[in-house]
N, C-alpha and C positions, 0 to 999 in steps of 0.2 A: 204107274204114275196116274192114269187115269181111274184107277180104280181106289187110290187114295181120295182124291176130289169125291167120290161118290160116296165112300166111305164119312168122311166128314159131314158133307150133307146128311147121310141117313144119321148121322150121331145128332146134330143141330135138331133134323126134324123130330128124331124118336127123343131127345129130351125138352124140347119146347112145353110138353104137356106136365113132365114130371120135375122140372127144375122151377124150386121156386124158394130159394136161398132163406135164411143166408147160410153161404158157403164158405170155407177156409179159402183166402186169397190174399193178395197183394195190392198194394197201392205204390206208383211211383210220382211222388212228390215233385213240385215245379223245380225244387232244388236236386232232383236227381236222387232221393234217398227212397230207399225200401221199406215200406212199412206194413207189416203184416196186421192185417183185419177180417171183417167177416161181409163179404158183398151179398147183396138182395138181389137174388137172380130170379127173372121172371120170363121163361121163353128165351132165354138169350139175348133178346132185343133190349140190349143195353146202349144202342146207338145214341141216342142223346141226352141221357143222365144217367149216374148210377147213384144208389144209394148204398154207402157203407157203414160200419161199424167197427171204430177203433177199439182197441186194447183196453180203454177205460169205459165202454159202452156207449160212447157218445156216436150219435147217428148222424151222418153228413149225407148232403147230395150235392155232387160234381155234375156239373154241365158242360159238355162236349164244347159248345160256341163259348165259354168262359176261359177255356184253358189254364185252369188254374192246378192241373193235374198232367202227368208225361203219358200216365195209362194205367191200367189195372189188369190183372188177370185172377185165374183160378183154375185148378184141376177140378174135373165132375165126370166122372165114369171111366177114369184111363185117359182120358182126354185132355189137353192144355188148351186155353182161352185166351188169348193176349188181345186186348184191347188197346188201340191209342189213337189219340184225337189227329184228325186228319183233315183236312177242307179239301173240297172239291174244286172244278174250275170256276164255279160263280162265289168262292168264298165262303159256303155252307160247311160248317164244322160238325163233325160225328165222331163217335167213336167208333171204329173198323176193326174187325178182326184181322189181325195180320196174319197173312197165309204163308209169305215168302218174304223175307228181305236179304236183299242181294246188292252189290256195289252198283252193279249196271239196271236193275230193274227191280223193284218191290212190288208185293200185291197186295191188295186188302181186300176185305169183304164184307158185305151187309146183306140184309134182305129184309124184306116187307112181307107180311101175311096181308094178304089181299081178298077181299069175299067175291065172289062172281056175282052175275045178276041172279042165279041159282041159289044162292045162299052157301055155295063151296068155297072153301078156304084152299088158297095155293101161294107158294111162294114166289114171290119177284127176287130174283137175285141181280146181284149188283157187285162187279169187282170195281176198283181205284187202281190203276197202273201209276206207278211213280218211278222215274227216270234217276240219275243220278245227279240231274240240275236240280230236282225238286219240282218239274215239270209234270203234272198229272193229267189222266184222261179217265173218267168215269164211262163203261162200258155196261151195259144190260142184255139179257138174252134177247130180247123182243127182236125178232128176225127183221123187220122194217128198220132196225135202227142201224143197221150193216154194221156191226160190231169190228169185222175184220176190215173193212176200208178204214174204219177210224183208226185202228190199232197200227196198220202200216203207213198211213201219214202220221202217226206219233211217232213212229221208228225211222221216219224217212232219212233222217242224217246217219241212220248206222245200218249199211247195207247185210253185215253178218247178222245182226240183230232180225231185220227184215228177212233174210232166208231162213234164218233157223225158225221164225215165227212159219213162214209158208209151209216148211216142211215139216212143223209141231202141229199147227193147231188146223185141227179139221171141223170141230164142233164147240161150241162154248165152253163145256166142261175139258176140253183141253187147255186152255189158257194157264191154270196152273202149273200144268208139266212145261209149257213153253217158259214160262218166268224161273221153274228150277233148272231147267237146262240152260239159260243164259246165265244164271247163278253160277253153275259147274265151268261154263267158258271162261268166266271171270270178268 
């Protein structure tokens, strides 16, 4: 499982410079209808808005904060990307990449490309963890943010999930493995 996250991240990193859309994909309307379309993809950073060309050739832009669509997705280089609108704890809406959808916990992902003072780009990765009641927790890899403590507090009412977390997550990249294991527990 740990290697599957690494593979996803390598795919995301490897496609960033190569994906320039439009690519074949789909849009889920607010009425929950699936519409086949073309999606303009640029570096997979479609977190705030997405540009879509429908079957009639009409180009439309959908913003995550307007919640006018339920999501979109596409296949690229044998990988599937599924984006859904989600709000973090502060109410900020973005289209996030769905990693795991489970009954007890779901996991979503986004990244920002940040330039350091030396001009080098690096990926700042963030997960959004959602429980079955719709409560969310945003966690980043920053070691000063103490993501483990935040997740343990988030799972406070569920001793079995806390135990699973303690036995599964040793590094930030283990979080998807934990959520997949929680999904298997039901």
